[in-house]
N, C-alpha and C positions, 0 to 999 in steps of 0.2 A: 236538508237544505235552509244555508245561510238567510241572518236577515235581512241581506241586504237584495238578496234574489224573494225571497217573501213581501216584500214589498215594493220591486220589484212589479213582483204579480199582480200585487193591491194594488195597486198606477193602471197595472196594463188593464185589467178585471174590468175599470170606473170608464178605460178610456174607448173601450169598447163596446161598451152598453151608448155611448157616447156618440159611436164614429156615424154615420149616415151610406158608407157605402166603403163596399172594403177593403182593404189596407192598400195603401200603393205600393205600385209595383206588383201585387202578387197575381197570377196571376190566371187567364181565365182560363175557367178547366172545360174542353171539351168534351164533348158527349159520352157515355161510354156506352161502347155495341149492346143493345139489347143479350145479347145472343152470349153473356157468360154465364146470365144465369138457365139458360136453357139448352144449350150447348153440348151435347157428350162429349164430343171433340176436347173443350177445354172440361171436361168437366175429367177424365182422365189423363191428360196434362195435367191440372193440378192434384192428381190424387200418387203420379208420376215422379212430381217436379215439386211439391209444395212439402204435402203429410211423408213423403220419404227424407227430408234433407234438411225441417225446418226443430230445434225443442220443441217437446210437447209432455207439456205436461201428463201424469200417469201414476200419481198418489203420494200417499204419505204414509212415515215416522209411520206412521196409526195403527197402518193395516201388517204391517209385516216391523211388530214391535220388538223381538228378540230374535236370535242368532239360531236358522233353521229356519226360519218362517218365508209364502211365499205370500204370491199374488199371482192370477192370472189378467192380464189382460188386451186388448182386443176392438182396443176405438180407434182405432191406424190403418186396421185391413189385420196385416198378419196375427197370430195368435202369441204372446209372447208369455214368459214366464220372471217375476219380476224376484229377485234371493237377498231377500238379510244373509248372507254368507255367512262360515260357522266364525269368521276372520272378525264382521262386523263389518264389509264392505259391499254398501247398499249394488246387484247388477240383475242385467236383462241377460234376459238370455230368448232366442229365437224356442215356442216352448217345442222343439223339434229331435225328436232323437236321430242322434250321426244313425243309426243303422238303416229304418225301413219307414224315415218321417212320422209314427208314432206319435206324437203325447209323449211327454216326460212326467207332463201334473193335467189333470183330466178335474180338478177342482179348483172353487174360484180361492178356495183359501187351506191354507195347514199348515205345517208346521213338521219340519226332517231334513238332518244333518244329510241326508243324502238323498239327489232326485232320479228315480227309479223308473222306467217306463214298462209300464203292465203289459205291455205284448209279448217283446222278451227277456225283459228284467234287467238292460245295458242298466248302471247304474253310472252314476256322476254323481263327484261334491258338488258343494253348491257355490264352488268357484269356479262348474263347469267342467272338471276335469273326468275324463273318464278315467272308470278304478273298477270298471267290474261286466265281467263279460262271459255267462254262461258258456261252454262247454270252448273254450276260446281256441282248444287245439284244432280246431274245423277249420279256425279261417288262415292255418298256414303260421311257419313261423316268422315270413318279413309284414308278417301285420304287426304296426306302429297306431297302438292305440293314445298316442300322449299328443298326434294327428288329430284325434278322430273326437274330443272338445266340443262341446254343445256352444253353436255360436253363440261371440256375444253382441249385444245394439252397446254402443252410444248407453251409457249408465252415470247422470251426475247430481247431487245434488244443491241445492235451492235451503241451508236451514235442512226443517220438515221436514221441504222439498222434491218429489225425486222428478224424472222429468228422461226424455227418454228420446234418442234420435237416431235413426235407420240408416245416416247417409257416418258410416265411417270416419274420415278430411273432414268432420263439421270443426268449424271453432268452436273453445271452449264454453260452456255455460255459460259463464261472465261475461265471457266477450261479446256475447250473441245479444245479452243486456243489456247493456250496456250501459251507459247515464240510466239506466232504474237501476238497474242491481244497487246504483251507492245513491240516489234516493229515496230503495226500500229498506235500509241498513235500519230507520228507527220505527218497521211492524216489528221485529223481529221472528224472522222467516221460524228463526230455529227454538222458538217459544209456544206456535203456533200449534194446539192440540187443532184435531180432525173431530167436528162434534155431526157432519152431517153431510151423506154423499148421493142424489140422486139424481135420474135420469129419465127422458120425460120422452120421446117420438115426434119429430113434428113432421109434417108433411109439407116443406117447400128444401129449395134450396139453401145450403147449410150458410150458406152470403147471408141470404134475402136474411133470415131468424137471425145474422151475429151485426147487423149492423143500422137491427133495430136500438142495436146500442154501443150503437159508437156517435150517432149526434144525440142534441137536445132541438134541435127543429124542431123537432112532432112531439113535443114533450106536454107543449101546450092543447091538443087536440085529442092524444091518445088518452094521457097521465092526466088531466084537469083535476081529479081528488086525491091522486094518488102523490103526486109528481110533482106539476104543475108548482102550487102555494106553497114548496117550500125552496125555491130551484129557479134565481133568470135563470130565462137561458139569457138574453140578453148580455148579459156580460159575460158568458164565457168565455173560456180564455184555451185556448186546445197547444197546443205540443206538437209537435212532429221530428221521432228522432232514429235512428236508421233502423236498419232491420225491416220495418216497416213498423214498429210501434208506430202510439201514442201516448200522450193526457191528454182529462179535461178535466181543469178546474170550475167545477160552478160554486159559485158564493149562492145563499140565500141571500132573498127580497129582503131591500135597505127598512123596509119595517117589520124583520124579524130579530129578534137578540143572537146574535149570528157565535156565541158562545156556547149556545145547548143550541143550536136547531140544525141538523143535518138532514138529506133530501131522502135518508133509509132511516126514519129512527128505530129504537133501539128496546128491549127490558131494562126496567134498571136493576135488577138484577148481577145483568152479565159484568164479566174483569173489564179492566182498563189495562189498554198498553201504553204504560208509564210516558215512554221518547216521546209517543208521537207526535208532531209536529202541528200548527197551526192551521194548518187548511186538513187535514187528516180528521182533523177536530172539531172544522168551524164549516167546513165544505165538502160538497162533492167531487171526490178526488178518484178520480177513474181510469186504467192503464186499459189499455187492450196492448196486446203478445203478441206478435206476428207467432201466426197466421190463423191461432182462433178460440183466446185468451179472452176475456175483459172481465175486470173487477170495480165496486167501488170499495174504495179500499181507506179505515178510516182504525182509528182506536180504537175500539169495539172485535173490527171482526176482517179478516179476510176474507170474499164471499166468491167465486173464479165463479164466471160462466164459458160453458167451454164448449162449443158446437162442435159435431162432428159428422162428417160427411158420409149418411148410409147411403144411396145413391144419386142420381141427376137431381132429385126434385122430393129430396126424401134427410132427416138427418135426425141427427141426437139431442136433445139439448141436455149435459149435466150438470148441476148445478152445487155448487159445493159450499159447508162452511166453514171454517178455519178460524177459533177463535182461542186470545188467554184459558189456561185452565179454569170451570165453572166448578170444581171442586164436587161435591155432591149432591153437587142439585141435577138440573137438567140439562143434559147437552144441548147451547144452542144451532135454534136453525131458520137462518135467516129466511132464505127465498117460503116454503112448502113446510104444509101442515096435514094433520093426517085428517085423509078419508080412506075410509075401508071398499069406497067401491071402485080405490084405483089398482091397475093389479097391486104395484108395487106397494099399497098403502097410505099413501102421501099424492097431496096434491100441490100445483103452482101457489102460489099467495095471488092474490089478488093482482101484485106488479107483472109481473110474469107476465100471465097469460094476460095482459092489458097488451104488454111489446110481442103476445105470437098469435093472437085471437085471428088475426088478418096476415098470417103465412100459410094458408093454404087457399087463401081467396088471391093473395097476390102472385104467387106460384101459376095458379091458373089463366089469370088474367098476365101476367105473362110470355105467355106457350100461346097468348092469342096474335093478331097481322095485327094487332091498335097498340104494341110495344115492341119500338124502334129505336127508344136510344132513351138515356141515364140524365139530364141536366143536373148535374153539382152547383150545388151553395159552396162559396167561403165556410160558411160553419158546420158547411160536411164536407170540409176539406180531412178530415182526417180514410175518408172511405174512398177516396181520391190517393192518398197515400196511401194508403194500404192495398188497394188496387196498382197499383205502380212496382212495390214492392213484390207482386204475387206474378207477375209478367218476369222482375227480370230473376224473382227463384226458378221460374219456367224458363227464362234464357227467351228471351224479343226475336232472337232465329225460328226461334218455334212453334212462333203460334204465325194461324193466317194473321193476315193485316185487317183483315177484315177483322177480328174478334181485339184485338188491340188494344190499351189505352194509350195517348199520347204520354213521354215522359215528361210534361212542363212546368210542376214543381221538382226546383232544382237541389240544391243544395244551401242557395243562400235563405231559401227559408227552414234549411232542416235546422235544431239543435246539434249545436249553443249557436249559429245566429238567428238572431229571429229582426230584422228590418221593422218590427212595430216598435221596438225603444226604442230608437232613434224618433221615425214620427211622435212620434207621445210627450218626447221630449221636446221637440221643437217648438214649439206654441211657448212652452214655459221658459224652455232660456231666449227666444224672440223678445219676452215678455220684461225679463228682466235685462 
């Protein structure tokens, strides 16, 4: 982010804090249908057309650090195996033998220069090629092993991060991320290590859980002691990107030292990413990557929260911490703390508990006759933008009219366009 853009965003923060109404020309957001959170039909459409066609965070190279290492992954339904090939390339395959459908990998993690189905010992190279069949002669002379390789799933790397996409025709990952990928260069994703990764099951629709992390409207009420004293929600600046992505920049209150205070504190022993710019060091710089990634990233960590649907009214929250090398010290974990009473020996930190504490109650309330529609404010525009793209991914013609959102936020409010800049500059130009 260059100095001119930083200066513009700083001015925009002050302008946002002083405005008395939404920006001129910003569309009035129609109510969203309530059933988007409770309809089984809509849930199935999401699974078929959103989670099957979007780029999804699957892992980190530290989980498969050497050639021959593999890991199972099934957060988006179908069982996947991600393999660090003997040739150094990371690939993903359906964890399904091409013979009679048994898994070729049965452990969460392992290492081998071959993948072998335990059922009949069909054997594959780490590039998916079928190379061994017991008693091959019984399949006849016309049996072609070359067309029986493991079925691949699109797999691409962003630095040390592994992403997958079930759609063979999907655009490349960098194209999907668009301008966000360029903004992320200062965070050196190719040097980040995986410090922690833990999951927690929640009893609410995945969007209920995720949307609690997509606006600051709730901060004074849900986070009065953890976030509210450190974030000026009124001076928050939202940016909408193509593909449903979004960014939030929330500065610290004016009476804090903005060079040292951030929304989420950090232990002093953590290493820093020296190339991170001003906002990553002084503000809460949070990104939503469609469909299910939210992360406030900084010069200390990249800690994505991932929201995986497990049912219409259940989801799994995955809490990940990635950070610069911490040497011989304890691995940093931003989101969880030790707790022997929990199944995985960890519990969520208070900040995350605050965001998830009402999920089950909200879901139950949404299922009542009292929940009829969702009116959103300008400060919640990232949520509406997300839902607009959700519908476009599904296909507007596939969605029953009573479940659709209206496509009212146009390209004129989408990066790189920003009508707020002209409105902000107008009074100063008039004064001059």
